[in-house]
PQR file with spaces between the fields and no chain letter, atoms N, CA, C, O and H, PARSE charges and radii, in Angstrom:
ATOM       1  N    MET     1     -19.481   22.769    6.784 -0.4000 1.5000
ATOM       2  CA   MET     1     -20.757   22.207    7.163 -0.0000 2.0000
ATOM       3  C    MET     1     -21.896   23.149    6.794  0.5500 1.7000
ATOM       4  O    MET     1     -23.034   22.704    6.645 -0.5500 1.4000
ATOM       5  N    ASN     2     -21.616   24.427    6.644 -0.4000 1.5000
ATOM       6  CA   ASN     2     -22.611   25.395    6.187 -0.0000 2.0000
ATOM       7  C    ASN     2     -23.866   25.403    7.055  0.5500 1.7000
ATOM       8  O    ASN     2     -24.981   25.388    6.532 -0.5500 1.4000
ATOM       9  H    ASN     2     -20.691   24.789    6.765  0.4000 1.0000
ATOM      10  N    LEU     3     -23.696   25.426    8.370 -0.4000 1.5000
ATOM      11  CA   LEU     3     -24.823   25.451    9.307 -0.0000 2.0000
ATOM      12  C    LEU     3     -25.079   26.865    9.790  0.5500 1.7000
ATOM      13  O    LEU     3     -24.149   27.661    9.921 -0.5500 1.4000
ATOM      14  H    LEU     3     -22.791   25.438    8.795  0.4000 1.0000
ATOM      15  N    ASP     4     -26.341   27.177   10.055 -0.4000 1.5000
ATOM      16  CA   ASP     4     -26.685   28.448   10.686 -0.0000 2.0000
ATOM      17  C    ASP     4     -26.646   28.330   12.203  0.5500 1.7000
ATOM      18  O    ASP     4     -26.381   29.307   12.904 -0.5500 1.4000
ATOM      19  H    ASP     4     -27.096   26.530    9.949  0.4000 1.0000
ATOM      20  N    THR     5     -26.912   27.133   12.702 -0.4000 1.5000
ATOM      21  CA   THR     5     -26.907   26.888   14.141 -0.0000 2.0000
ATOM      22  C    THR     5     -26.608   25.421   14.388  0.5500 1.7000
ATOM      23  O    THR     5     -26.638   24.606   13.467 -0.5500 1.4000
ATOM      24  H    THR     5     -27.128   26.339   12.133  0.4000 1.0000
ATOM      25  N    GLY     6     -26.326   25.100   15.616 -0.4000 1.5000
ATOM      26  CA   GLY     6     -26.069   23.714   15.963 -0.0000 2.0000
ATOM      27  C    GLY     6     -25.583   23.601   17.394  0.5500 1.7000
ATOM      28  O    GLY     6     -25.122   24.578   17.985 -0.5500 1.4000
ATOM      29  H    GLY     6     -26.302   25.763   16.365  0.4000 1.0000
ATOM      30  N    SER     7     -25.687   22.423   17.937 -0.4000 1.5000
ATOM      31  CA   SER     7     -25.178   22.126   19.270 -0.0000 2.0000
ATOM      32  C    SER     7     -24.164   21.003   19.140  0.5500 1.7000
ATOM      33  O    SER     7     -24.383   20.033   18.414 -0.5500 1.4000
ATOM      34  H    SER     7     -26.061   21.630   17.457  0.4000 1.0000
ATOM      35  N    ILE     8     -23.053   21.145   19.850 -0.4000 1.5000
ATOM      36  CA   ILE     8     -22.022   20.122   19.760 -0.0000 2.0000
ATOM      37  C    ILE     8     -21.992   19.292   21.042  0.5500 1.7000
ATOM      38  O    ILE     8     -22.336   19.770   22.124 -0.5500 1.4000
ATOM      39  H    ILE     8     -22.875   21.932   20.440  0.4000 1.0000
ATOM      40  N    ASP     9     -21.578   18.053   20.892 -0.4000 1.5000
ATOM      41  CA   ASP     9     -21.345   17.173   22.029 -0.0000 2.0000
ATOM      42  C    ASP     9     -19.848   16.942   22.128  0.5500 1.7000
ATOM      43  O    ASP     9     -19.184   16.617   21.144 -0.5500 1.4000
ATOM      44  H    ASP     9     -21.299   17.665   20.014  0.4000 1.0000
ATOM      45  N    MET    10     -19.331   17.118   23.342 -0.4000 1.5000
ATOM      46  CA   MET    10     -17.911   16.907   23.587 -0.0000 2.0000
ATOM      47  C    MET    10     -17.742   16.153   24.893  0.5500 1.7000
ATOM      48  O    MET    10     -18.625   16.160   25.751 -0.5500 1.4000
ATOM      49  H    MET    10     -19.870   17.383   24.141  0.4000 1.0000
ATOM      50  N    ILE    11     -16.594   15.504   25.031 -0.4000 1.5000
ATOM      51  CA   ILE    11     -16.225   14.897   26.306 -0.0000 2.0000
ATOM      52  C    ILE    11     -14.841   15.404   26.679  0.5500 1.7000
ATOM      53  O    ILE    11     -14.091   15.879   25.826 -0.5500 1.4000
ATOM      54  H    ILE    11     -15.877   15.498   24.335  0.4000 1.0000
ATOM      55  N    VAL    12     -14.510   15.299   27.959 -0.4000 1.5000
ATOM      56  CA   VAL    12     -13.178   15.654   28.433 -0.0000 2.0000
ATOM      57  C    VAL    12     -12.526   14.381   28.947  0.5500 1.7000
ATOM      58  O    VAL    12     -13.088   13.678   29.787 -0.5500 1.4000
ATOM      59  H    VAL    12     -15.119   14.914   28.652  0.4000 1.0000
ATOM      60  N    THR    13     -11.343   14.092   28.437 -0.4000 1.5000
ATOM      61  CA   THR    13     -10.631   12.880   28.837 -0.0000 2.0000
ATOM      62  C    THR    13      -9.998   13.088   30.212  0.5500 1.7000
ATOM      63  O    THR    13      -9.921   14.218   30.693 -0.5500 1.4000
ATOM      64  H    THR    13     -10.887   14.662   27.754  0.4000 1.0000
ATOM      65  N    PRO    14      -9.552   12.020   30.839 -0.5600 1.5000
ATOM      66  CA   PRO    14      -8.838   12.164   32.121  0.2800 2.0000
ATOM      67  C    PRO    14      -7.580   13.043   32.005  0.5500 1.7000
ATOM      68  O    PRO    14      -7.105   13.595   32.997 -0.5500 1.4000
ATOM      69  N    GLU    15      -7.055   13.161   30.786 -0.4000 1.5000
ATOM      70  CA   GLU    15      -5.885   14.028   30.552 -0.0000 2.0000
ATOM      71  C    GLU    15      -6.291   15.472   30.262  0.5500 1.7000
ATOM      72  O    GLU    15      -5.460   16.292   29.873 -0.5500 1.4000
ATOM      73  H    GLU    15      -7.441   12.713   29.979  0.4000 1.0000
ATOM      74  N    LEU    16      -7.585   15.777   30.454 -0.4000 1.5000
ATOM      75  CA   LEU    16      -8.157   17.114   30.238 -0.0000 2.0000
ATOM      76  C    LEU    16      -8.104   17.561   28.785  0.5500 1.7000
ATOM      77  O    LEU    16      -7.974   18.753   28.507 -0.5500 1.4000
ATOM      78  H    LEU    16      -8.261   15.111   30.770  0.4000 1.0000
ATOM      79  N    GLU    17      -8.204   16.617   27.857 -0.4000 1.5000
ATOM      80  CA   GLU    17      -8.302   16.928   26.438 -0.0000 2.0000
ATOM      81  C    GLU    17      -9.770   16.905   26.028  0.5500 1.7000
ATOM      82  O    GLU    17     -10.513   16.008   26.426 -0.5500 1.4000
ATOM      83  H    GLU    17      -8.310   15.648   28.082  0.4000 1.0000
ATOM      84  N    TYR    18     -10.185   17.881   25.240 -0.4000 1.5000
ATOM      85  CA   TYR    18     -11.552   17.942   24.743 -0.0000 2.0000
ATOM      86  C    TYR    18     -11.654   17.127   23.462  0.5500 1.7000
ATOM      87  O    TYR    18     -10.831   17.272   22.559 -0.5500 1.4000
ATOM      88  H    TYR    18      -9.581   18.610   24.917  0.4000 1.0000
ATOM      89  N    VAL    19     -12.671   16.266   23.388 -0.4000 1.5000
ATOM      90  CA   VAL    19     -12.875   15.418   22.220 -0.0000 2.0000
ATOM      91  C    VAL    19     -14.259   15.719   21.644  0.5500 1.7000
ATOM      92  O    VAL    19     -15.279   15.556   22.314 -0.5500 1.4000
ATOM      93  H    VAL    19     -13.339   16.148   24.122  0.4000 1.0000
ATOM      94  N    PHE    20     -14.268   16.159   20.390 -0.4000 1.5000
ATOM      95  CA   PHE    20     -15.517   16.435   19.673 -0.0000 2.0000
ATOM      96  C    PHE    20     -16.197   15.123   19.312  0.5500 1.7000
ATOM      97  O    PHE    20     -15.561   14.223   18.764 -0.5500 1.4000
ATOM      98  H    PHE    20     -13.439   16.291   19.845  0.4000 1.0000
ATOM      99  N    LEU    21     -17.500   15.008   19.621 -0.4000 1.5000
ATOM     100  CA   LEU    21     -18.250   13.798   19.293 -0.0000 2.0000
ATOM     101  C    LEU    21     -19.155   13.993   18.087  0.5500 1.7000
ATOM     102  O    LEU    21     -19.128   13.193   17.152 -0.5500 1.4000
ATOM     103  H    LEU    21     -18.017   15.739   20.067  0.4000 1.0000
ATOM     104  N    GLU    22     -19.962   15.060   18.102 -0.4000 1.5000
ATOM     105  CA   GLU    22     -20.905   15.276   17.004 -0.0000 2.0000
ATOM     106  C    GLU    22     -21.460   16.680   17.052  0.5500 1.7000
ATOM     107  O    GLU    22     -21.318   17.389   18.048 -0.5500 1.4000
ATOM     108  H    GLU    22     -19.984   15.710   18.862  0.4000 1.0000
ATOM     109  N    VAL    23     -22.096   17.073   15.956 -0.4000 1.5000
ATOM     110  CA   VAL    23     -22.852   18.322   15.929 -0.0000 2.0000
ATOM     111  C    VAL    23     -24.290   17.990   15.570  0.5500 1.7000
ATOM     112  O    VAL    23     -24.557   17.231   14.638 -0.5500 1.4000
ATOM     113  H    VAL    23     -22.211   16.497   15.147  0.4000 1.0000
ATOM     114  N    ASN    24     -25.213   18.574   16.330 -0.4000 1.5000
ATOM     115  CA   ASN    24     -26.636   18.399   16.077 -0.0000 2.0000
ATOM     116  C    ASN    24     -27.116   19.664   15.364  0.5500 1.7000
ATOM     117  O    ASN    24     -27.216   20.713   16.001 -0.5500 1.4000
ATOM     118  H    ASN    24     -24.996   19.190   17.088  0.4000 1.0000
ATOM     119  N    PRO    25     -27.414   19.599   14.070 -0.5600 1.5000
ATOM     120  CA   PRO    25     -27.784   20.807   13.322  0.2800 2.0000
ATOM     121  C    PRO    25     -29.097   21.433   13.759  0.5500 1.7000
ATOM     122  O    PRO    25     -29.369   22.587   13.428 -0.5500 1.4000
ATOM     123  N    VAL    26     -29.913   20.699   14.492 -0.4000 1.5000
ATOM     124  CA   VAL    26     -31.171   21.266   14.987 -0.0000 2.0000
ATOM     125  C    VAL    26     -30.903   22.165   16.186  0.5500 1.7000
ATOM     126  O    VAL    26     -31.662   23.101   16.439 -0.5500 1.4000
ATOM     127  H    VAL    26     -29.692   19.761   14.761  0.4000 1.0000
ATOM     128  N    GLY    27     -29.838   21.893   16.921 -0.4000 1.5000
ATOM     129  CA   GLY    27     -29.456   22.750   18.033 -0.0000 2.0000
ATOM     130  C    GLY    27     -30.317   22.592   19.262  0.5500 1.7000
ATOM     131  O    GLY    27     -30.717   23.594   19.855 -0.5500 1.4000
ATOM     132  H    GLY    27     -29.222   21.133   16.715  0.4000 1.0000
ATOM     133  N    GLN    28     -30.613   21.398   19.660 -0.4000 1.5000
ATOM     134  CA   GLN    28     -31.433   21.169   20.849 -0.0000 2.0000
ATOM     135  C    GLN    28     -30.609   21.415   22.107  0.5500 1.7000
ATOM     136  O    GLN    28     -29.490   20.917   22.227 -0.5500 1.4000
ATOM     137  H    GLN    28     -30.288   20.584   19.179  0.4000 1.0000
ATOM     138  N    TYR    29     -31.159   22.177   23.039 -0.4000 1.5000
ATOM     139  CA   TYR    29     -30.436   22.482   24.267 -0.0000 2.0000
ATOM     140  C    TYR    29     -31.338   22.495   25.495  0.5500 1.7000
ATOM     141  O    TYR    29     -30.858   22.698   26.610 -0.5500 1.4000
ATOM     142  H    TYR    29     -32.068   22.582   22.942  0.4000 1.0000
ATOM     143  N    ASP    30     -32.639   22.280   25.304 -0.4000 1.5000
ATOM     144  CA   ASP    30     -33.579   22.418   26.416 -0.0000 2.0000
ATOM     145  C    ASP    30     -33.342   21.411   27.530  0.5500 1.7000
ATOM     146  O    ASP    30     -33.639   21.700   28.689 -0.5500 1.4000
ATOM     147  H    ASP    30     -33.029   22.114   24.398  0.4000 1.0000
ATOM     148  N    MET    31     -32.810   20.229   27.205 -0.4000 1.5000
ATOM     149  CA   MET    31     -32.625   19.201   28.222 -0.0000 2.0000
ATOM     150  C    MET    31     -31.558   19.583   29.243  0.5500 1.7000
ATOM     151  O    MET    31     -31.491   18.972   30.309 -0.5500 1.4000
ATOM     152  H    MET    31     -32.569   19.994   26.263  0.4000 1.0000
ATOM     153  N    VAL    32     -30.722   20.577   28.943 -0.4000 1.5000
ATOM     154  CA   VAL    32     -29.771   21.076   29.941 -0.0000 2.0000
ATOM     155  C    VAL    32     -30.077   22.508   30.355  0.5500 1.7000
ATOM     156  O    VAL    32     -29.705   22.923   31.453 -0.5500 1.4000
ATOM     157  H    VAL    32     -30.776   21.073   28.076  0.4000 1.0000
ATOM     158  N    SER    33     -30.741   23.264   29.507 -0.4000 1.5000
ATOM     159  CA   SER    33     -30.987   24.671   29.794 -0.0000 2.0000
ATOM     160  C    SER    33     -31.853   24.863   31.034  0.5500 1.7000
ATOM     161  O    SER    33     -31.503   25.644   31.919 -0.5500 1.4000
ATOM     162  H    SER    33     -31.043   22.927   28.615  0.4000 1.0000
ATOM     163  N    VAL    34     -32.956   24.171   31.102 -0.4000 1.5000
ATOM     164  CA   VAL    34     -33.878   24.352   32.226 -0.0000 2.0000
ATOM     165  C    VAL    34     -33.384   23.655   33.498  0.5500 1.7000
ATOM     166  O    VAL    34     -33.303   24.304   34.541 -0.5500 1.4000
ATOM     167  H    VAL    34     -33.240   23.536   30.383  0.4000 1.0000
ATOM     168  N    PRO    35     -33.049   22.358   33.454 -0.5600 1.5000
ATOM     169  CA   PRO    35     -32.618   21.697   34.692  0.2800 2.0000
ATOM     170  C    PRO    35     -31.347   22.294   35.298  0.5500 1.7000
ATOM     171  O    PRO    35     -31.177   22.276   36.517 -0.5500 1.4000
ATOM     172  N    CYS    36     -30.459   22.818   34.461 -0.4000 1.5000
ATOM     173  CA   CYS    36     -29.188   23.359   34.961 -0.0000 2.0000
ATOM     174  C    CYS    36     -29.239   24.870   35.190  0.5500 1.7000
ATOM     175  O    CYS    36     -28.229   25.478   35.543 -0.5500 1.4000
ATOM     176  H    CYS    36     -30.598   22.832   33.471  0.4000 1.0000
ATOM     177  N    ASN    37     -30.402   25.474   34.992 -0.4000 1.5000
ATOM     178  CA   ASN    37     -30.607   26.915   35.182 -0.0000 2.0000
ATOM     179  C    ASN    37     -29.714   27.776   34.294  0.5500 1.7000
ATOM     180  O    ASN    37     -29.285   28.855   34.704 -0.5500 1.4000
ATOM     181  H    ASN    37     -31.224   24.981   34.705  0.4000 1.0000
ATOM     182  N    TYR    38     -29.432   27.304   33.076 -0.4000 1.5000
ATOM     183  CA   TYR    38     -28.663   28.100   32.132 -0.0000 2.0000
ATOM     184  C    TYR    38     -29.526   29.157   31.454  0.5500 1.7000
ATOM     185  O    TYR    38     -29.031   30.223   31.086 -0.5500 1.4000
ATOM     186  H    TYR    38     -29.780   26.427   32.743  0.4000 1.0000
ATOM     187  N    HIS    39     -30.804   28.870   31.287 -0.4000 1.5000
ATOM     188  CA   HIS    39     -31.766   29.783   30.644 -0.0000 2.0000
ATOM     189  C    HIS    39     -31.255   30.268   29.284  0.5500 1.7000
ATOM     190  O    HIS    39     -31.310   31.455   28.965 -0.5500 1.4000
ATOM     191  H    HIS    39     -31.206   28.005   31.586  0.4000 1.0000
ATOM     192  N    LEU    40     -30.756   29.311   28.493 -0.4000 1.5000
ATOM     193  CA   LEU    40     -30.200   29.654   27.188 -0.0000 2.0000
ATOM     194  C    LEU    40     -31.220   30.298   26.272  0.5500 1.7000
ATOM     195  O    LEU    40     -30.865   31.166   25.475 -0.5500 1.4000
ATOM     196  H    LEU    40     -30.712   28.346   28.751  0.4000 1.0000
ATOM     197  N    HIS    41     -32.479   29.895   26.365 -0.4000 1.5000
ATOM     198  CA   HIS    41     -33.510   30.484   25.506 -0.0000 2.0000
ATOM     199  C    HIS    41     -33.629   31.983   25.758  0.5500 1.7000
ATOM     200  O    HIS    41     -33.834   32.745   24.813 -0.5500 1.4000
ATOM     201  H    HIS    41     -32.768   29.190   27.012  0.4000 1.0000
ATOM     202  N    SER    42     -33.507   32.423   27.003 -0.4000 1.5000
ATOM     203  CA   SER    42     -33.583   33.851   27.313 -0.0000 2.0000
ATOM     204  C    SER    42     -32.373   34.584   26.773  0.5500 1.7000
ATOM     205  O    SER    42     -32.505   35.689   26.246 -0.5500 1.4000
ATOM     206  H    SER    42     -33.341   31.804   27.771  0.4000 1.0000
ATOM     207  N    LYS    43     -31.206   33.993   26.894 -0.4000 1.5000
ATOM     208  CA   LYS    43     -29.988   34.634   26.403 -0.0000 2.0000
ATOM     209  C    LYS    43     -30.005   34.762   24.893  0.5500 1.7000
ATOM     210  O    LYS    43     -29.597   35.788   24.349 -0.5500 1.4000
ATOM     211  H    LYS    43     -31.099   33.096   27.322  0.4000 1.0000
ATOM     212  N    ILE    44     -30.472   33.732   24.218 -0.4000 1.5000
ATOM     213  CA   ILE    44     -30.566   33.781   22.761 -0.0000 2.0000
ATOM     214  C    ILE    44     -31.581   34.831   22.325  0.5500 1.7000
ATOM     215  O    ILE    44     -31.333   35.576   21.377 -0.5500 1.4000
ATOM     216  H    ILE    44     -30.803   32.898   24.660  0.4000 1.0000
ATOM     217  N    ALA    45     -32.717   34.894   23.007 -0.4000 1.5000
ATOM     218  CA   ALA    45     -33.743   35.881   22.671 -0.0000 2.0000
ATOM     219  C    ALA    45     -33.217   37.299   22.836  0.5500 1.7000
ATOM     220  O    ALA    45     -33.494   38.159   22.000 -0.5500 1.4000
ATOM     221  H    ALA    45     -32.918   34.288   23.777  0.4000 1.0000
ATOM     222  N    LYS    46     -32.459   37.560   23.906 -0.4000 1.5000
ATOM     223  CA   LYS    46     -31.890   38.903   24.120 -0.0000 2.0000
ATOM     224  C    LYS    46     -30.929   39.286   23.003  0.5500 1.7000
ATOM     225  O    LYS    46     -30.906   40.437   22.568 -0.5500 1.4000
ATOM     226  H    LYS    46     -32.235   36.861   24.586  0.4000 1.0000
ATOM     227  N    ILE    47     -30.134   38.322   22.537 -0.4000 1.5000
ATOM     228  CA   ILE    47     -29.204   38.596   21.447 -0.0000 2.0000
ATOM     229  C    ILE    47     -29.963   38.901   20.154  0.5500 1.7000
ATOM     230  O    ILE    47     -29.591   39.802   19.402 -0.5500 1.4000
ATOM     231  H    ILE    47     -30.153   37.387   22.891  0.4000 1.0000
ATOM     232  N    LEU    48     -31.026   38.142   19.910 -0.4000 1.5000
ATOM     233  CA   LEU    48     -31.789   38.330   18.674 -0.0000 2.0000
ATOM     234  C    LEU    48     -32.611   39.609   18.673  0.5500 1.7000
ATOM     235  O    LEU    48     -32.870   40.175   17.611 -0.5500 1.4000
ATOM     236  H    LEU    48     -31.328   37.410   20.521  0.4000 1.0000
ATOM     237  N    ILE    49     -33.019   40.065   19.828 -0.4000 1.5000
ATOM     238  CA   ILE    49     -33.803   41.304   19.919 -0.0000 2.0000
ATOM     239  C    ILE    49     -32.897   42.484   19.623  0.5500 1.7000
ATOM     240  O    ILE    49     -33.348   43.629   19.644 -0.5500 1.4000
ATOM     241  H    ILE    49     -32.809   39.606   20.691  0.4000 1.0000
């Protein structure tokens, strides 16, 4: 796929198997980062610094 970044969507079946749905090459994560208190933007910034 030759991507530099991306976000994946997955689901877990009732049998606890992970199923890959798609990859978003833009890598959007804000819709879960802030409401779920993951603060991914801060973690990414620390890694890049």
